[in-house]
C-alpha positions as CSV (number, residue, x, y, z in Angstrom):
1,M,-30.9,-19.0,-20.9
2,M,-29.3,-15.7,-21.5
3,R,-27.0,-15.4,-24.5
4,H,-24.0,-13.1,-24.5
5,R,-22.7,-11.6,-27.6
6,E,-19.1,-11.3,-28.5
7,R,-17.4,-8.0,-27.5
8,Y,-14.1,-6.4,-28.0
9,L,-12.0,-5.3,-25.0
10,P,-11.3,-1.6,-24.7
11,D,-7.6,-0.5,-25.3
12,Y,-6.9,0.0,-21.6
13,L,-7.8,-3.7,-20.9
14,V,-5.7,-4.9,-23.8
15,R,-2.7,-3.1,-22.2
16,V,-3.5,-4.9,-18.9
17,L,-3.4,-8.3,-20.8
18,E,-0.1,-7.3,-22.3
19,G,1.3,-6.2,-18.9
20,E,0.2,-9.5,-17.3
21,R,1.7,-11.4,-20.3
22,I,-1.6,-13.1,-21.1
23,M,-2.2,-11.4,-24.5
24,P,-3.7,-13.9,-27.0
25,E,-1.7,-14.8,-30.1
26,P,-3.1,-15.7,-33.5
27,G,-4.7,-19.1,-33.1
28,R,-3.9,-19.2,-29.4
29,P,-6.7,-17.8,-27.2
30,T,-6.1,-17.0,-23.5
31,Y,-8.5,-17.3,-20.6
32,F,-9.0,-14.7,-17.9
33,E,-11.6,-13.3,-15.5
34,I,-13.1,-9.9,-15.3
35,H,-15.0,-9.2,-12.1
36,G,-15.1,-12.9,-11.4
37,V,-16.6,-13.8,-14.8
38,P,-14.5,-16.2,-16.9
39,Y,-13.7,-15.1,-20.5
40,R,-11.9,-16.5,-23.5
41,G,-9.9,-13.8,-25.5
42,E,-8.9,-14.2,-29.1
43,L,-6.6,-11.8,-31.1
44,V,-8.2,-10.3,-34.2
45,E,-5.9,-8.4,-36.6
46,S,-7.4,-6.3,-39.3
47,E,-6.4,-3.2,-41.2
48,G,-3.2,-2.9,-39.1
49,R,-5.1,-2.9,-35.8
50,R,-4.9,-5.5,-33.1
51,R,-8.1,-6.1,-31.1
52,V,-9.1,-8.7,-28.5
53,R,-12.5,-10.3,-29.0
54,V,-13.9,-11.8,-25.8
55,Y,-16.4,-14.5,-25.2
56,P,-18.0,-15.4,-21.8
57,E,-17.1,-18.9,-20.8
58,R,-19.3,-21.2,-18.7
59,G,-17.9,-21.4,-15.2
């Protein structure tokens, strides 16, 4: 079984989530697909920066 590690979305994809109104909120992940692969996104705020950590979901 292949394990995927957590990753952070690049800024341009974060802007896409914001534009689609599916940006995660603290404690409220969102679910979306990238190239047909399902992901769960969680908002991480640290040092004044907002980032989205993504985890592959099992389809």
